[in-house]
N, CA, C and O atoms as a GROMACS GRO file, in nm:
protein
  620
    1MET      N    1   0.092  -0.108  -0.025
    1MET     CA    2  -0.009  -0.018  -0.004
    1MET      C    3   0.077   0.113   0.003
    1MET      O    4   0.031   0.216  -0.046
    2ARG      N    5   0.192   0.113   0.057
    2ARG     CA    6   0.265   0.243   0.077
    2ARG      C    7   0.353   0.265  -0.038
    2ARG      O    8   0.392   0.382  -0.050
    3ARG      N    9   0.395   0.180  -0.125
    3ARG     CA   10   0.449   0.224  -0.230
    3ARG      C   11   0.377   0.232  -0.352
    3ARG      O   12   0.440   0.262  -0.453
    4ALA      N   13   0.245   0.209  -0.360
    4ALA     CA   14   0.164   0.227  -0.430
    4ALA      C   15   0.098   0.375  -0.419
    4ALA      O   16   0.062   0.434  -0.521
    5ALA      N   17   0.084   0.424  -0.303
    5ALA     CA   18   0.061   0.556  -0.273
    5ALA      C   19   0.168   0.618  -0.322
    5ALA      O   20   0.151   0.695  -0.416
    6ILE      N   21   0.257   0.603  -0.285
    6ILE     CA   22   0.386   0.700  -0.310
    6ILE      C   23   0.413   0.712  -0.469
    6ILE      O   24   0.454   0.819  -0.515
    7CYS      N   25   0.386   0.582  -0.564
    7CYS     CA   26   0.393   0.591  -0.664
    7CYS      C   27   0.287   0.691  -0.745
    7CYS      O   28   0.323   0.760  -0.840
    8LEU      N   29   0.159   0.688  -0.697
    8LEU     CA   30   0.078   0.776  -0.726
    8LEU      C   31   0.105   0.897  -0.691
    8LEU      O   32   0.099   0.970  -0.790
    9LEU      N   33   0.133   0.956  -0.593
    9LEU     CA   34   0.172   1.085  -0.578
    9LEU      C   35   0.293   1.109  -0.655
    9LEU      O   36   0.291   1.226  -0.692
   10VAL      N   37   0.393   1.051  -0.692
   10VAL     CA   38   0.494   1.089  -0.804
   10VAL      C   39   0.439   1.102  -0.927
   10VAL      O   40   0.478   1.192  -1.002
   11LEU      N   41   0.346   1.017  -0.962
   11LEU     CA   42   0.293   1.033  -1.110
   11LEU      C   43   0.194   1.177  -1.103
   11LEU      O   44   0.182   1.258  -1.194
   12LEU      N   45   0.141   1.182  -0.997
   12LEU     CA   46   0.023   1.300  -1.012
   12LEU      C   47   0.120   1.420  -1.000
   12LEU      O   48   0.106   1.515  -1.077
   13SER      N   49   0.207   1.420  -0.916
   13SER     CA   50   0.284   1.554  -0.926
   13SER      C   51   0.367   1.607  -1.040
   13SER      O   52   0.386   1.725  -1.070
   14CYS      N   53   0.428   1.462  -1.119
   14CYS     CA   54   0.527   1.482  -1.259
   14CYS      C   55   0.390   1.563  -1.379
   14CYS      O   56   0.406   1.644  -1.471
   15VAL      N   57   0.296   1.515  -1.340
   15VAL     CA   58   0.191   1.575  -1.442
   15VAL      C   59   0.109   1.704  -1.409
   15VAL      O   60   0.031   1.763  -1.484
   16GLY      N   61   0.149   1.740  -1.262
   16GLY     CA   62   0.091   1.892  -1.252
   16GLY      C   63  -0.034   1.866  -1.190
   16GLY      O   64  -0.116   1.958  -1.197
   17ALA      N   65  -0.073   1.750  -1.126
   17ALA     CA   66  -0.251   1.741  -1.076
   17ALA      C   67  -0.274   1.729  -0.951
   17ALA      O   68  -0.377   1.684  -0.902
   18LEU      N   69  -0.135   1.788  -0.867
   18LEU     CA   70  -0.132   1.864  -0.718
   18LEU      C   71  -0.161   2.019  -0.749
   18LEU      O   72  -0.111   2.080  -0.844
   19PRO      N   73  -0.238   2.067  -0.664
   19PRO     CA   74  -0.246   2.185  -0.679
   19PRO      C   75  -0.200   2.223  -0.553
   19PRO      O   76  -0.202   2.139  -0.463
   20THR      N   77  -0.148   2.367  -0.526
   20THR     CA   78  -0.088   2.371  -0.385
   20THR      C   79  -0.214   2.478  -0.343
   20THR      O   80  -0.221   2.483  -0.220
   21GLN      N   81  -0.310   2.561  -0.406
   21GLN     CA   82  -0.384   2.607  -0.330
   21GLN      C   83  -0.504   2.541  -0.395
   21GLN      O   84  -0.486   2.458  -0.484
   22ALA      N   85  -0.648   2.579  -0.348
   22ALA     CA   86  -0.762   2.551  -0.392
   22ALA      C   87  -0.807   2.625  -0.454
   22ALA      O   88  -0.872   2.708  -0.390
   23GLN      N   89  -0.805   2.641  -0.602
   23GLN     CA   90  -0.862   2.702  -0.688
   23GLN      C   91  -0.930   2.682  -0.789
   23GLN      O   92  -0.870   2.613  -0.870
   24GLY      N   93  -1.062   2.723  -0.830
   24GLY     CA   94  -1.124   2.682  -0.940
   24GLY      C   95  -1.217   2.596  -0.886
   24GLY      O   96  -1.206   2.545  -0.774
   25PRO      N   97  -1.348   2.569  -0.995
   25PRO     CA   98  -1.456   2.524  -0.947
   25PRO      C   99  -1.421   2.330  -0.959
   25PRO      O  100  -1.359   2.272  -1.048
   26GLY      N  101  -1.480   2.276  -0.849
   26GLY     CA  102  -1.500   2.174  -0.859
   26GLY      C  103  -1.388   2.098  -0.744
   26GLY      O  104  -1.413   1.983  -0.707
   27LEU      N  105  -1.271   2.166  -0.696
   27LEU     CA  106  -1.175   2.128  -0.628
   27LEU      C  107  -1.248   2.143  -0.482
   27LEU      O  108  -1.332   2.225  -0.444
   28PRO      N  109  -1.197   2.051  -0.425
   28PRO     CA  110  -1.273   2.048  -0.249
   28PRO      C  111  -1.186   2.128  -0.176
   28PRO      O  112  -1.070   2.141  -0.217
   29PRO      N  113  -1.224   2.186  -0.069
   29PRO     CA  114  -1.155   2.282   0.014
   29PRO      C  115  -1.003   2.261   0.059
   29PRO      O  116  -0.923   2.352   0.083
   30HIS      N  117  -0.977   2.111   0.065
   30HIS     CA  118  -0.833   2.079   0.101
   30HIS      C  119  -0.752   2.060  -0.005
   30HIS      O  120  -0.638   2.021   0.020
   31ALA      N  121  -0.784   2.079  -0.126
   31ALA     CA  122  -0.708   2.024  -0.241
   31ALA      C  123  -0.552   2.124  -0.228
   31ALA      O  124  -0.462   2.074  -0.295
   32TRP      N  125  -0.516   2.234  -0.165
   32TRP     CA  126  -0.406   2.278  -0.119
   32TRP      C  127  -0.335   2.159  -0.072
   32TRP      O  128  -0.227   2.125  -0.121
   33LEU      N  129  -0.404   2.086   0.040
   33LEU     CA  130  -0.306   1.993   0.097
   33LEU      C  131  -0.251   1.870   0.025
   33LEU      O  132  -0.156   1.809   0.075
   34PHE      N  133  -0.314   1.827  -0.106
   34PHE     CA  134  -0.273   1.714  -0.169
   34PHE      C  135  -0.135   1.695  -0.180
   34PHE      O  136  -0.060   1.782  -0.225
   35GLY      N  137  -0.092   1.566  -0.133
   35GLY     CA  138   0.047   1.528  -0.152
   35GLY      C  139   0.111   1.479  -0.058
   35GLY      O  140   0.028   1.436   0.022
   36ALA      N  141   0.241   1.455  -0.011
   36ALA     CA  142   0.283   1.389   0.078
   36ALA      C  143   0.387   1.499   0.138
   36ALA      O  144   0.465   1.572   0.076
   37TRP      N  145   0.360   1.487   0.300
   37TRP     CA  146   0.443   1.564   0.404
   37TRP      C  147   0.516   1.480   0.494
   37TRP      O  148   0.491   1.364   0.524
   38VAL      N  149   0.609   1.553   0.535
   38VAL     CA  150   0.700   1.500   0.634
   38VAL      C  151   0.716   1.575   0.746
   38VAL      O  152   0.688   1.694   0.738
   39GLY      N  153   0.766   1.517   0.882
   39GLY     CA  154   0.818   1.593   0.989
   39GLY      C  155   0.683   1.560   1.071
   39GLY      O  156   0.621   1.458   1.040
   40GLY      N  157   0.638   1.644   1.172
   40GLY     CA  158   0.544   1.592   1.259
   40GLY      C  159   0.563   1.524   1.392
   40GLY      O  160   0.542   1.560   1.508
   41LEU      N  161   0.610   1.411   1.336
   41LEU     CA  162   0.660   1.306   1.444
   41LEU      C  163   0.803   1.373   1.520
   41LEU      O  164   0.836   1.343   1.635
   42TYR      N  165   0.871   1.461   1.441
   42TYR     CA  166   1.025   1.463   1.455
   42TYR      C  167   1.030   1.603   1.375
   42TYR      O  168   0.973   1.619   1.267
   43PRO      N  169   1.094   1.689   1.433
   43PRO     CA  170   1.150   1.841   1.366
   43PRO      C  171   1.184   1.799   1.193
   43PRO      O  172   1.264   1.714   1.154
   44PRO      N  173   1.111   1.872   1.124
   44PRO     CA  174   1.124   1.849   0.969
   44PRO      C  175   1.270   1.874   0.925
   44PRO      O  176   1.352   1.938   0.991
   45PRO      N  177   1.290   1.825   0.826
   45PRO     CA  178   1.477   1.858   0.772
   45PRO      C  179   1.461   1.958   0.700
   45PRO      O  180   1.365   1.992   0.630
   46VAL      N  181   1.593   2.019   0.727
   46VAL     CA  182   1.612   2.158   0.673
   46VAL      C  183   1.627   2.141   0.526
   46VAL      O  184   1.560   2.214   0.454
   47THR      N  185   1.700   2.061   0.479
   47THR     CA  186   1.719   2.049   0.312
   47THR      C  187   1.677   1.895   0.303
   47THR      O  188   1.705   1.807   0.384
   48LEU      N  189   1.616   1.885   0.208
   48LEU     CA  190   1.533   1.741   0.179
   48LEU      C  191   1.508   1.724   0.022
   48LEU      O  192   1.424   1.800  -0.027
   49GLY      N  193   1.580   1.621  -0.073
   49GLY     CA  194   1.526   1.618  -0.188
   49GLY      C  195   1.378   1.533  -0.209
   49GLY      O  196   1.326   1.459  -0.126
   50ALA      N  197   1.328   1.567  -0.343
   50ALA     CA  198   1.234   1.493  -0.369
   50ALA      C  199   1.224   1.346  -0.341
   50ALA      O  200   1.120   1.308  -0.288
   51GLU      N  201   1.328   1.246  -0.370
   51GLU     CA  202   1.328   1.144  -0.376
   51GLU      C  203   1.343   1.084  -0.226
   51GLU      O  204   1.280   0.985  -0.188
   52GLU      N  205   1.428   1.151  -0.151
   52GLU     CA  206   1.439   1.105  -0.012
   52GLU      C  207   1.307   1.140   0.077
   52GLU      O  208   1.283   1.070   0.175
   53CYS      N  209   1.234   1.232   0.047
   53CYS     CA  210   1.116   1.261   0.093
   53CYS      C  211   1.000   1.180   0.042
   53CYS      O  212   0.938   1.106   0.119
   54LEU      N  213   0.979   1.186  -0.039
   54LEU     CA  214   0.914   1.067  -0.116
   54LEU      C  215   0.898   0.920  -0.094
   54LEU      O  216   0.813   0.843  -0.140
   55ALA      N  217   1.013   0.893  -0.001
   55ALA     CA  218   1.055   0.763   0.022
   55ALA      C  219   0.997   0.702   0.150
   55ALA      O  220   0.985   0.583   0.178
   56GLN      N  221   0.965   0.805   0.216
   56GLN     CA  222   0.896   0.782   0.340
   56GLN      C  223   0.827   0.918   0.418
   56GLN      O  224   0.849   0.972   0.527
   57PRO      N  225   0.748   0.941   0.324
   57PRO     CA  226   0.625   1.062   0.391
   57PRO      C  227   0.550   1.010   0.536
   57PRO      O  228   0.512   0.895   0.559
   58VAL      N  229   0.542   1.104   0.607
   58VAL     CA  230   0.449   1.087   0.729
   58VAL      C  231   0.311   1.081   0.708
   58VAL      O  232   0.247   0.984   0.749
   59VAL      N  233   0.258   1.179   0.646
   59VAL     CA  234   0.109   1.192   0.607
   59VAL      C  235   0.103   1.200   0.462
   59VAL      O  236   0.208   1.221   0.403
   60ILE      N  237  -0.009   1.186   0.392
   60ILE     CA  238  -0.070   1.193   0.288
   60ILE      C  239  -0.182   1.231   0.232
   60ILE      O  240  -0.270   1.150   0.260
   61PHE      N  241  -0.225   1.329   0.159
   61PHE     CA  242  -0.355   1.395   0.163
   61PHE      C  243  -0.418   1.344   0.026
   61PHE      O  244  -0.356   1.347  -0.080
   62THR      N  245  -0.511   1.311   0.037
   62THR     CA  246  -0.583   1.273  -0.124
   62THR      C  247  -0.711   1.329  -0.124
   62THR      O  248  -0.750   1.383  -0.020
   63ARG      N  249  -0.782   1.323  -0.219
   63ARG     CA  250  -0.934   1.367  -0.198
   63ARG      C  251  -1.005   1.304  -0.126
   63ARG      O  252  -1.086   1.372  -0.064
   64ASP      N  253  -1.009   1.165  -0.104
   64ASP     CA  254  -1.082   1.125  -0.028
   64ASP      C  255  -1.029   1.055   0.100
   64ASP      O  256  -1.109   1.023   0.188
   65VAL      N  257  -0.912   1.032   0.112
   65VAL     CA  258  -0.837   0.974   0.241
   65VAL      C  259  -0.734   1.045   0.308
   65VAL      O  260  -0.682   1.128   0.233
   66VAL      N  261  -0.690   1.044   0.410
   66VAL     CA  262  -0.579   1.092   0.483
   66VAL      C  263  -0.467   0.947   0.519
   66VAL      O  264  -0.480   0.871   0.616
   67LEU      N  265  -0.389   0.940   0.443
   67LEU     CA  266  -0.269   0.837   0.510
   67LEU      C  267  -0.169   0.866   0.617
   67LEU      O  268  -0.106   0.971   0.607
   68ARG      N  269  -0.149   0.793   0.711
   68ARG     CA  270  -0.028   0.840   0.808
   68ARG      C  271   0.066   0.720   0.841
   68ARG      O  272   0.027   0.606   0.869
   69SER      N  273   0.172   0.754   0.834
   69SER     CA  274   0.263   0.631   0.878
   69SER      C  275   0.285   0.618   1.060
   69SER      O  276   0.296   0.720   1.128
   70THR      N  277   0.286   0.530   1.099
   70THR     CA  278   0.342   0.490   1.259
   70THR      C  279   0.467   0.434   1.269
   70THR      O  280   0.525   0.371   1.180
   71PHE      N  281   0.506   0.456   1.373
   71PHE     CA  282   0.623   0.388   1.416
   71PHE      C  283   0.648   0.245   1.419
   71PHE      O  284   0.753   0.183   1.403
   72THR      N  285   0.516   0.200   1.443
   72THR     CA  286   0.486   0.062   1.479
   72THR      C  287   0.443  -0.042   1.395
   72THR      O  288   0.430  -0.161   1.423
   73ASP      N  289   0.414   0.038   1.252
   73ASP     CA  290   0.375  -0.066   1.155
   73ASP      C  291   0.451  -0.008   1.002
   73ASP      O  292   0.503   0.102   0.981
   74VAL      N  293   0.440  -0.089   0.938
   74VAL     CA  294   0.489  -0.092   0.807
   74VAL      C  295   0.425  -0.022   0.736
   74VAL      O  296   0.471   0.076   0.678
   75THR      N  297   0.293  -0.065   0.729
   75THR     CA  298   0.172   0.001   0.592
   75THR      C  299   0.102   0.108   0.670
   75THR      O  300   0.064   0.104   0.787
   76TYR      N  301   0.093   0.197   0.586
   76TYR     CA  302   0.024   0.328   0.611
   76TYR      C  303  -0.125   0.307   0.691
   76TYR      O  304  -0.193   0.218   0.641
   77THR      N  305  -0.176   0.366   0.790
   77THR     CA  306  -0.301   0.374   0.842
   77THR      C  307  -0.379   0.485   0.767
   77THR      O  308  -0.352   0.605   0.767
   78GLN      N  309  -0.496   0.411   0.695
   78GLN     CA  310  -0.589   0.508   0.585
   78GLN      C  311  -0.697   0.511   0.671
   78GLN      O  312  -0.755   0.416   0.724
   79ARG      N  313  -0.728   0.688   0.684
   79ARG     CA  314  -0.857   0.693   0.738
   79ARG      C  315  -0.957   0.791   0.598
   79ARG      O  316  -0.921   0.890   0.533
   80ALA      N  317  -1.058   0.730   0.595
   80ALA     CA  318  -1.126   0.791   0.518
   80ALA      C  319  -1.211   0.922   0.552
   80ALA      O  320  -1.257   0.920   0.666
   81ILE      N  321  -1.239   1.026   0.481
   81ILE     CA  322  -1.256   1.151   0.505
   81ILE      C  323  -1.410   1.192   0.445
   81ILE      O  324  -1.458   1.207   0.332
   82GLU      N  325  -1.458   1.201   0.583
   82GLU     CA  326  -1.622   1.224   0.575
   82GLU      C  327  -1.691   1.361   0.516
   82GLU      O  328  -1.778   1.377   0.430
   83THR      N  329  -1.611   1.461   0.603
   83THR     CA  330  -1.605   1.608   0.553
   83THR      C  331  -1.504   1.690   0.553
   83THR      O  332  -1.416   1.644   0.626
   84VAL      N  333  -1.470   1.798   0.503
   84VAL     CA  334  -1.388   1.872   0.504
   84VAL      C  335  -1.427   2.031   0.513
   84VAL      O  336  -1.492   2.067   0.415
   85ARG      N  337  -1.405   2.111   0.589
   85ARG     CA  338  -1.444   2.235   0.611
   85ARG      C  339  -1.324   2.320   0.591
   85ARG      O  340  -1.221   2.275   0.641
   86ALA      N  341  -1.315   2.450   0.521
   86ALA     CA  342  -1.198   2.542   0.540
   86ALA      C  343  -1.238   2.626   0.640
   86ALA      O  344  -1.353   2.669   0.652
   87THR      N  345  -1.116   2.661   0.734
   87THR     CA  346  -1.140   2.752   0.841
   87THR      C  347  -1.053   2.859   0.840
   87THR      O  348  -0.938   2.818   0.824
   88ALA      N  349  -1.058   2.962   0.849
   88ALA     CA  350  -0.960   3.088   0.900
   88ALA      C  351  -0.804   3.041   0.865
   88ALA      O  352  -0.725   3.100   0.792
   89THR      N  353  -0.787   2.944   0.923
   89THR     CA  354  -0.621   2.923   0.961
   89THR      C  355  -0.582   2.762   0.863
   89THR      O  356  -0.472   2.706   0.860
   90GLY      N  357  -0.685   2.726   0.806
   90GLY     CA  358  -0.711   2.591   0.733
   90GLY      C  359  -0.792   2.514   0.690
   90GLY      O  360  -0.860   2.539   0.591
   91ALA      N  361  -0.800   2.380   0.774
   91ALA     CA  362  -0.884   2.284   0.738
   91ALA      C  363  -0.922   2.214   0.848
   91ALA      O  364  -0.830   2.174   0.920
   92GLU      N  365  -1.038   2.188   0.882
   92GLU     CA  366  -1.104   2.088   0.975
   92GLU      C  367  -1.143   1.959   0.890
   92GLU      O  368  -1.198   1.979   0.782
   93PHE      N  369  -1.120   1.832   0.930
   93PHE     CA  370  -1.150   1.725   0.856
   93PHE      C  371  -1.252   1.625   0.980
   93PHE      O  372  -1.229   1.630   1.101
   94ARG      N  373  -1.309   1.581   0.949
   94ARG     CA  374  -1.425   1.495   1.019
   94ARG      C  375  -1.388   1.340   0.906
   94ARG      O  376  -1.423   1.316   0.790
   95LEU      N  377  -1.311   1.266   0.998
   95LEU     CA  378  -1.298   1.124   0.941
   95LEU      C  379  -1.377   1.030   0.975
   95LEU      O  380  -1.420   1.013   1.089
   96VAL      N  381  -1.403   0.959   0.870
   96VAL     CA  382  -1.500   0.814   0.888
   96VAL      C  383  -1.479   0.735   1.006
   96VAL      O  384  -1.366   0.687   0.998
   97PRO      N  385  -1.532   0.702   1.105
   97PRO     CA  386  -1.504   0.594   1.221
   97PRO      C  387  -1.521   0.476   1.169
   97PRO      O  388  -1.616   0.428   1.107
   98PRO      N  389  -1.375   0.416   1.215
   98PRO     CA  390  -1.345   0.265   1.157
   98PRO      C  391  -1.468   0.173   1.204
   98PRO      O  392  -1.540   0.198   1.301
   99THR      N  393  -1.480   0.051   1.109
   99THR     CA  394  -1.582  -0.035   1.140
   99THR      C  395  -1.531  -0.142   1.190
   99THR      O  396  -1.431  -0.203   1.152
  100GLN      N  397  -1.618  -0.169   1.297
  100GLN     CA  398  -1.576  -0.309   1.398
  100GLN      C  399  -1.580  -0.430   1.267
  100GLN      O  400  -1.638  -0.429   1.158
  101PRO      N  401  -1.492  -0.531   1.332
  101PRO     CA  402  -1.511  -0.651   1.223
  101PRO      C  403  -1.616  -0.714   1.288
  101PRO      O  404  -1.652  -0.683   1.402
  102ALA      N  405  -1.698  -0.854   1.180
  102ALA     CA  406  -1.807  -0.866   1.201
  102ALA      C  407  -1.784  -0.983   1.366
  102ALA      O  408  -1.682  -1.040   1.403
  103GLY      N  409  -1.912  -0.981   1.425
  103GLY     CA  410  -1.893  -1.070   1.557
  103GLY      C  411  -1.873  -0.937   1.698
  103GLY      O  412  -1.898  -0.970   1.814
  104GLY      N  413  -1.826  -0.799   1.664
  104GLY     CA  414  -1.787  -0.753   1.740
  104GLY      C  415  -1.636  -0.742   1.823
  104GLY      O  416  -1.614  -0.663   1.914
  105GLY      N  417  -1.548  -0.834   1.771
  105GLY     CA  418  -1.416  -0.867   1.810
  105GLY      C  419  -1.305  -0.850   1.733
  105GLY      O  420  -1.320  -0.801   1.620
  106THR      N  421  -1.201  -0.880   1.770
  106THR     CA  422  -1.092  -0.840   1.673
  106THR      C  423  -1.070  -0.928   1.584
  106THR      O  424  -1.155  -1.016   1.581
  107LEU      N  425  -0.963  -0.938   1.490
  107LEU     CA  426  -0.967  -1.026   1.372
  107LEU      C  427  -0.954  -1.182   1.424
  107LEU      O  428  -1.004  -1.262   1.345
  108PHE      N  429  -0.897  -1.236   1.538
  108PHE     CA  430  -0.874  -1.348   1.604
  108PHE      C  431  -1.008  -1.398   1.701
  108PHE      O  432  -1.007  -1.500   1.769
  109GLY      N  433  -1.122  -1.303   1.691
  109GLY     CA  434  -1.205  -1.335   1.789
  109GLY      C  435  -1.194  -1.311   1.907
  109GLY      O  436  -1.270  -1.372   1.982
  110GLN      N  437  -1.116  -1.235   1.954
  110GLN     CA  438  -1.088  -1.202   2.088
  110GLN      C  439  -1.192  -1.057   2.112
  110GLN      O  440  -1.200  -0.974   2.021
  111PRO      N  441  -1.247  -1.043   2.209
  111PRO     CA  442  -1.336  -0.956   2.240
  111PRO      C  443  -1.267  -0.852   2.260
  111PRO      O  444  -1.146  -0.862   2.281
  112GLY      N  445  -1.339  -0.714   2.256
  112GLY     CA  446  -1.285  -0.576   2.260
  112GLY      C  447  -1.277  -0.496   2.101
  112GLY      O  448  -1.278  -0.552   1.991
  113GLY      N  449  -1.272  -0.398   2.121
  113GLY     CA  450  -1.266  -0.305   1.969
  113GLY      C  451  -1.150  -0.306   1.904
  113GLY      O  452  -1.060  -0.367   1.961
  114THR      N  453  -1.127  -0.260   1.810
  114THR     CA  454  -1.027  -0.238   1.738
  114THR      C  455  -0.974  -0.086   1.757
  114THR      O  456  -1.050   0.010   1.746
  115PRO      N  457  -0.838  -0.075   1.785
  115PRO     CA  458  -0.806   0.049   1.825
  115PRO      C  459  -0.819   0.156   1.706
  115PRO      O  460  -0.806   0.121   1.589
  116VAL      N  461  -0.844   0.285   1.740
  116VAL     CA  462  -0.885   0.404   1.678
  116VAL      C  463  -0.744   0.446   1.662
  116VAL      O  464  -0.665   0.473   1.752
  117VAL      N  465  -0.722   0.448   1.508
  117VAL     CA  466  -0.577   0.509   1.494
  117VAL      C  467  -0.619   0.640   1.449
  117VAL      O  468  -0.682   0.647   1.344
  118GLY      N  469  -0.587   0.773   1.532
  118GLY     CA  470  -0.596   0.870   1.485
  118GLY      C  471  -0.484   0.968   1.430
  118GLY      O  472  -0.434   0.950   1.320
  119PHE      N  473  -0.443   1.087   1.524
  119PHE     CA  474  -0.352   1.189   1.503
  119PHE      C  475  -0.303   1.210   1.678
  119PHE      O  476  -0.209   1.286   1.698
  120GLY      N  477  -0.354   1.154   1.774
  120GLY     CA  478  -0.313   1.182   1.877
  120GLY      C  479  -0.386   1.331   1.924
  120GLY      O  480  -0.344   1.408   2.009
  121CYS      N  481  -0.536   1.349   1.822
  121CYS     CA  482  -0.582   1.496   1.840
  121CYS      C  483  -0.704   1.464   2.016
  121CYS      O  484  -0.707   1.370   2.096
  122GLU      N  485  -0.773   1.577   2.009
  122GLU     CA  486  -0.866   1.580   2.132
  122GLU      C  487  -0.970   1.471   2.090
  122GLU      O  488  -1.031   1.414   2.180
  123THR      N  489  -0.995   1.437   1.961
  123THR     CA  490  -1.103   1.336   1.896
  123THR      C  491  -1.006   1.250   1.805
  123THR      O  492  -0.910   1.302   1.749
  124PRO      N  493  -1.030   1.142   1.796
  124PRO     CA  494  -0.934   1.046   1.703
  124PRO      C  495  -1.024   1.065   1.557
  124PRO      O  496  -0.977   1.024   1.451
  125ASN      N  497  -1.129   1.117   1.562
  125ASN     CA  498  -1.215   1.119   1.406
  125ASN      C  499  -1.210   1.275   1.372
  125ASN      O  500  -1.285   1.295   1.276
  126VAL      N  501  -1.161   1.370   1.407
  126VAL     CA  502  -1.150   1.486   1.391
  126VAL      C  503  -0.967   1.554   1.382
  126VAL      O  504  -0.883   1.540   1.471
  127LEU      N  505  -0.950   1.613   1.274
  127LEU     CA  506  -0.818   1.633   1.245
  127LEU      C  507  -0.843   1.795   1.202
  127LEU      O  508  -0.919   1.841   1.117
  128HIS      N  509  -0.738   1.874   1.307
  128HIS     CA  510  -0.739   2.012   1.256
  128HIS      C  511  -0.616   2.055   1.182
  128HIS      O  512  -0.511   2.040   1.244
  129VAL      N  513  -0.608   2.104   1.067
  129VAL     CA  514  -0.500   2.137   1.018
  129VAL      C  515  -0.477   2.311   0.967
  129VAL      O  516  -0.520   2.387   0.880
  130GLN      N  517  -0.387   2.313   1.075
  130GLN     CA  518  -0.334   2.471   1.068
  130GLN      C  519  -0.225   2.504   0.939
  130GLN      O  520  -0.123   2.437   0.926
  131ARG      N  521  -0.256   2.605   0.854
  131ARG     CA  522  -0.142   2.649   0.767
  131ARG      C  523  -0.048   2.734   0.812
  131ARG      O  524  -0.078   2.839   0.869
  132HIS      N  525   0.042   2.705   0.797
  132HIS     CA  526   0.170   2.849   0.832
  132HIS      C  527   0.262   2.896   0.711
  132HIS      O  528   0.370   2.955   0.722
  133GLY      N  529   0.214   2.866   0.621
  133GLY     CA  530   0.269   2.905   0.477
  133GLY      C  531   0.249   2.806   0.362
  133GLY      O  532   0.173   2.709   0.368
  134GLU      N  533   0.331   2.843   0.244
  134GLU     CA  534   0.265   2.758   0.138
  134GLU      C  535   0.306   2.624   0.139
  134GLU      O  536   0.242   2.544   0.070
  135ASN      N  537   0.425   2.576   0.220
  135ASN     CA  538   0.460   2.415   0.218
  135ASN      C  539   0.480   2.409   0.385
  135ASN      O  540   0.576   2.348   0.433
  136GLN      N  541   0.410   2.458   0.446
  136GLN     CA  542   0.455   2.403   0.611
  136GLN      C  543   0.282   2.412   0.684
  136GLN      O  544   0.214   2.515   0.676
  137ILE      N  545   0.245   2.318   0.735
  137ILE     CA  546   0.124   2.306   0.813
  137ILE      C  547   0.156   2.234   0.961
  137ILE      O  548   0.267   2.181   0.973
  138SER      N  549   0.075   2.231   1.058
  138SER     CA  550   0.069   2.160   1.179
  138SER      C  551  -0.076   2.112   1.208
  138SER      O  552  -0.182   2.135   1.151
  139PHE      N  553  -0.046   2.042   1.309
  139PHE     CA  554  -0.168   1.944   1.363
  139PHE      C  555  -0.213   2.002   1.513
  139PHE      O  556  -0.202   1.919   1.603
  140PRO      N  557  -0.260   2.125   1.550
  140PRO     CA  558  -0.255   2.160   1.675
  140PRO      C  559  -0.338   2.082   1.747
  140PRO      O  560  -0.430   2.017   1.698
  141HIS      N  561  -0.303   2.085   1.893
  141HIS     CA  562  -0.333   2.011   1.995
  141HIS      C  563  -0.343   1.848   1.958
  141HIS      O  564  -0.432   1.779   2.008
  142CYS      N  565  -0.249   1.796   1.869
  142CYS     CA  566  -0.234   1.682   1.836
  142CYS      C  567  -0.101   1.590   1.905
  142CYS      O  568   0.001   1.582   1.835
  143ALA      N  569  -0.102   1.543   1.999
  143ALA     CA  570  -0.006   1.490   2.080
  143ALA      C  571   0.136   1.409   1.991
  143ALA      O  572   0.257   1.420   2.014
  144GLU      N  573   0.067   1.333   1.893
  144GLU     CA  574   0.132   1.213   1.810
  144GLU      C  575   0.205   1.338   1.706
  144GLU      O  576   0.288   1.296   1.625
  145PHE      N  577   0.178   1.466   1.707
  145PHE     CA  578   0.238   1.547   1.602
  145PHE      C  579   0.274   1.665   1.639
  145PHE      O  580   0.206   1.764   1.609
  146PRO      N  581   0.399   1.675   1.717
  146PRO     CA  582   0.432   1.790   1.810
  146PRO      C  583   0.501   1.889   1.725
  146PRO      O  584   0.511   2.008   1.754
  147TYR      N  585   0.557   1.825   1.597
  147TYR     CA  586   0.608   1.936   1.515
  147TYR      C  587   0.557   1.957   1.396
  147TYR      O  588   0.484   1.874   1.341
  148PRO      N  589   0.596   2.096   1.332
  148PRO     CA  590   0.513   2.104   1.180
  148PRO      C  591   0.561   2.005   1.088
  148PRO      O  592   0.652   1.927   1.117
  149LEU      N  593   0.501   2.007   0.976
  149LEU     CA  594   0.518   1.895   0.863
  149LEU      C  595   0.550   2.017   0.733
  149LEU      O  596   0.505   2.129   0.710
  150ILE      N  597   0.627   1.950   0.681
  150ILE     CA  598   0.680   2.020   0.516
  150ILE      C  599   0.629   1.945   0.429
  150ILE      O  600   0.623   1.824   0.455
  151ARG      N  601   0.575   1.993   0.298
  151ARG     CA  602   0.539   1.930   0.180
  151ARG      C  603   0.695   1.857   0.129
  151ARG      O  604   0.805   1.908   0.151
  152CYS      N  605   0.674   1.747   0.066
  152CYS     CA  606   0.754   1.691  -0.015
  152CYS      C  607   0.758   1.752  -0.148
  152CYS      O  608   0.665   1.734  -0.226
  153PRO      N  609   0.878   1.836  -0.186
  153PRO     CA  610   0.899   1.863  -0.328
  153PRO      C  611   0.857   1.787  -0.431
  153PRO      O  612   0.887   1.669  -0.409
  154ALA      N  613   0.800   1.802  -0.538
  154ALA     CA  614   0.764   1.751  -0.642
  154ALA      C  615   0.879   1.723  -0.729
  154ALA      O  616   0.850   1.626  -0.800
  155HIS      N  617   1.013   1.773  -0.757
  155HIS     CA  618   1.087   1.721  -0.818
  155HIS      C  619   1.218   1.755  -0.778
  155HIS      O  620   1.315   1.706  -0.835
   0.00000   0.00000   0.00000
């Protein structure tokens, strides 16, 4: 999944399909976020080439999903977007709550719910994105992302 998402982002960035600002009809309010971002879990690097950045992005925004990496999993955690609204400082995402496996247990039939992977924010199904510039954002009040994120360069 990680490799497919990165290949898709590289392909889209090369053909210019990743807008940096939501402009024009038909674009969602979070179109300015489309692409791969690094940092957040650690201070963003000062210099980083496109190849290095796209090899291990921390967060990827698309039209319908937000993908995030964690230290404990090889694959990205995918959260479907329910709604997005533009705010004065960025955007607010409402994410679709994860569904329970059939029978209400875990994959191996153990009782209990599946842990909800969010962003360490006040609510696991809400993500506030604060824009600090063209290529820098942060997730305010999200304990798992104490540092700003920077956009991966396209080339």
